N, C-alpha and C positions, 0 to 999 in steps of 0.2 A: 722523475717519478711518473709512472703511468697512471691512467685513469682506473685501472683494475689491478690492485695490489695482491690479488689472490695467487697463491702458489698452486692451488688445485686448478688444473687446466679444464676440468669439466665445467661447462657453462652453468651458471646459476639458473634454476628453473623457478620462475615466478608466475603465480596464478593471480589474475585480477578478477575480482568479483564485486564490483561497485554497484550501488544503487544510484538512481538519478539524484541530482541536486535540484530539487523542485524549484521552478521559476527561473532556472538557469541552464542546466545541461541535462540531456538524457543520459541514461547509464552507459550507452555506447560512446557518447561524447566524453564522458568521464574516463572510461577505459582508454580511449584514444589519447587523452591528455596525460594520463599516468604513464602510458607506454612511452610517450615521447621523452618524459623526464628520465625514465629508467634507462632508455637507450643512450641518452646523453652520458650517463655515468658508466654504463656497462653495455657497450654495443653488441656483445656476444650473448646477452641474456636470452634464454628460451622463454618466451612469453606466451601465455594462454589467457585470453580475455573472455569472460563469461558475463555479459551485462545481466544485472539482476533486478529483481523487484520483490516486494513483500505483500503484494495484493493490491497495491496502489498503482500509481503511474508507472508504465513500462511493463506491466504484467503480461499484457497481450503480446507485446513485442518479444519478451523473453520466452514465452511458451511457444509462440509461433516459430521462432528461430530454433528452439530446442527440438520441436517435433516436425520441422519442415512443413508447417501448416500454411494457411493462406489468410490474408487479411481481407475483410469485406466491409462494406459500409451500408448503413440504413438510415433513412430520415425518420426521426422520432421526436417526441415532445421533450424539450429541454427543461431544465430546472425552473425556469421562469415562464413555463407554459408556451414557449415559442419553439418553432421547428429548429432542430439541430441535426447535423450529420454525425452519427456515432459509428465508430469502427468496432469490429469484433474479430476474433480469430476462429477459424474453422480448422479443427484438427482431425486426424483420422478417427479418433475415438470419442469425439465430442466437440464442444465449442467452449471458448473462453471469452468472458466479457469483463471490461473494466466499468464499474458503475459510474465512475467519473466521466466516462465518455458521453453519458446521457444525462448525468445529474451532478456534474462536478462544479466545484467552486469557481474555477476559471471561466465557466460558461455563463456566469452571472454578471450583470451590470450594476446591480444594487443588492448585494448579498443580504438575504433575509430568510432565516430558516423557518419563519412562520408561514411563508407563502410558497416556498420552493417544493418541488415534487419529484418523486422517483418514478413517475408514470412512464417515462421514456425507457427506463431500465426494464420495466415489465413488458414494454413493446418489443424490446430485443429478445427477452426470454420467450415471449409468445411466438415471435417470428421464427425462432430456432427450433420450435416444436418439442417433440418428446425425447430428443437425444440427451445424453449426459452433458452437464454444463458446469463450468467453474466461473465464479464471479469474484473479482477483486473488489473489496469493499473500502477502498481508500479514497480520500480526496473529495468527499461529498459536500454538497451545499445544503443538505436537507436535514430535517428532523421529523420525518413523517412515519417512522417505524416501518418503512417499506410498504405502507398502505397504498400508495400510488401505484407501485409495481404490482401489487396484488390485484388492484382494481383493473389494471390493463390485462390481467390474465383471468378475468371472470369473477373475482370476488366482489360481492355487492355489500356496500356499507349504507346503513339507513340512519336517519336522524329521528328525533322524537316524533316528528310529524309523519314518519313513514316514507320520507322522500329519500331517494338515492343521491349520494354525493361521493366525491373522491376526497378523502381527508388529506389535509396538509398539517403542518405543525400547529397552526392556529386553530384548527377545527377537530383535532383528535378528541377533545372533550365533548364534542357533539355526537360522537358515535353512540347510537342506542342499541344497534344489533348488527350482526355480521352474518351473511349467508355465503358459504363456500361450496354450495352444491353444484355450481356451474363452473367451477374453477378448472383451468387447464394447467398441467404441470409437466416439467421435464421428467425424464426417467429418473435421473439422480441429479441433485444440485449440491454443490459444495461452495460455500462462501469463505473466501480467504480473507482473513483479517490480520492486522499488524498490531492489535491491541487486545487486552483481555478485560476491558472495562465492562461493568454490567450496564443494564439499561437505565436504572434509576439510582438516585442517591448522589452523595457528594462526589463520587467518582464516576458518575454516570454520563450518559450521552449529552444531556443538556448542560449540566454543570461544567464539564470539562471541555467539550468541543463546540457547543453552540456559540460561545463568544468569538471563536475563530471564524464563524460564519456570519457575523454581523449582529449577534444578540447582545443587548444590554442586560443588566442584572434583572430588571423587571421581566423582560422577555424570557430569560432563562427560567424564572419561576413559573411563568405561564406554560412554557414547553414541558417542564417537569410535571406539572399537574395534568396536562393533556396526555402525556405519555403514560402516567400512572393510571388514568381513567381508561385509556385504550387497552392497556395490559389487562385490566380487570375484565373488559368485554371480550377480549381474545380468550382469556382463560375460561369464561363462561360459555361462549359460543363456538370456539374452535377446539377447546379442551386442552390447551397448551399453556403452561405457566412460563412466561418468558422472563420473569423478574430475576431468576437465579441463574440465568444462562451466562457463563463466562464468555466475554466477547460480544454479548448481545447489544452493547452500546455502540458498536462500530457503525460508522456512517449514519449517525443520527438515529440509531435503533434499527437501521435497515437489516442488520444481521439477525436481530431478534424477530423481525417480521418474516424474514425468509425461513427461519427455524420453525415458526409457528404455522405459516400458511403453506409452505412448500416442503416441510419436513427436511430442510436443508441441514447438511453437516457443516459445522463451523470448524475451520481448521486454521492453523498458523500459516499464513500465505508464504512466508519465506521458506518454510520447509517443503511446501508443495513445489515451489519453483526450483529449489535446490535438488529435489528428487528428479524433477523433469530434465534438468540440464546435466545430470550425472555428476554433481559436484564431488561426491565422496570418492569416486574413481580418480578424478582430476587431482584432488587434494593429496592422494597417496604419493604422487611423484613430484609434488611441489616442495621446494626448499623454503619458500617464503610466500605468504598470501597477503595481498593488499586489498582492502575493502574500503567502504566509505559511504557517507550519505551527507545530506545538507547540514544536519545537526545531530550530534550524539549527546544524549542526556538520559535522565532516569527512565523516561518512557521507552527508550530504545531496548530495554530489557524485556519488554512485553512481546517483541516479535519483529523488530527492525532488522535490516539486512546484516549490519556488522556483527551484532551479537549472535544472530542466527547462524552466520558463517562460523564464528569462533566456537560455538557449541558443538559443531560437527567435526572438528579436527583437533589433533594435538600438535599441528604445525604452528610456527609463529604467525600470528595474525596482526597486522598493523592497520589501524583504521585512520584514514585520511578524510577529514571532515571540514565542512564549511565553518562550523562553529562548535565549540565545546560548551554544553549547557550544564545546568545543575544536575548532579547525580551521575555524571558521566564516569566518575571514578569507579563506580560499582561494576562497570563493564569488565574490569580486570578480573573480577571473581568469576566471570563467565567465559574466560578464554582469550580475551583481547590482550595482546602483548603490550601494545603502546597505542596512544592516540595522538594525532597531530592535527592541529588546526591549520588551515592554509592561508589565512589572511596575514600578510607580513607587516602591516601597519594599520593604524586606525584609519578608517575610511567610511564614507556613507554607504548604506546598503546598496544603492543603485550602482555605485562604483565597484563595490565588492562583487556584485553579480556579474558585471561586465568583465571583470578580471578573473573570473573563476577558472577558466581553462589555463591561463598563464600561471595562476597561483598553484593549481594542481600539478602542473608540469614541474614547476620549481620545487615544490615540496617533495614530489616523488624523486627528483634528482638528488636532493639533499639526503633523503632517507637512504637511497641506494648507496651514495658515497659513504655515508656513516656505516652502513651495514658491511660494506666491503672493507673499509678501514679497520673495522672491529674483528675482521677475520671471517665474516660470513661468506659462504660460497656454495657451490654445487656439491652434491653428495655422491 
């Protein structure tokens, strides 16, 4: 028996569109591991790899590669108010920023969303001037409603004593007034998010995401009160109600702040990236599409890569993921054909992360052998 039991001699056309496995592999590394497994089962497969992102980690790389752009670096203020070197992408028609490059959780030593700042993101925006910009709003360490970024671009915040300050999560409640008269803005700003959570409430920025950034229950309540107060002042002084904005809770309310201060458009990051890489055209010629991310769960429906990919095509889409979380089954209703976790045995998280590439390769090989044995082939 041969490795490839297909009677159709036309090679199978497989499209790889994975996201990164956060804390383990970049999307390019994931695609490389999947390709190795596929070639083991079917060496004649025609493979096309499109590393993906949803507005978080890898967004700059994906868009720079798709548009033949350039990566640059700038020293800015990091989330813990210390200098960091942040990268951004320069494209022919604008620039792309990952806010995590300047305010991301991996840049913290003691995560604390009451003290972290988005000021460095604003420095990137200000540095890039009045061109069009896209900002990926994933992976943040902050809960300051983007006030730090706004301050870096000329917005002035005052307390009750009339003193200027740069708000953080802990001091949002001290905002007494806001002056935007000296603000510097890009020509157009798009904020790419991978969630649709609002700013406030049980499904909001503080309640859902602050615990991942180091907040205990008491801190979550303080952050919620501060965000609600800041939203009231923004509505009064800026004239924008951010409380009902879908996706406004992204990145600790950063998306809401960009919407209010910069007039930003909030978009689903995965669709922006899929458009940029020409996914729809690539999908037309594919027999099978493999995608994936670190964890597939109920939140994946809001704008994560696997579901975003599946919604755009009628081709079979198999998600290969680090873990399968609660609510993942709902992805079948959005075009996912099947979901496979890659961990072959119970193991500690550290070991699982170290074995990610090997596990991806093994899973891809098994999927391809099953696909071929079931009669799948080129068209």
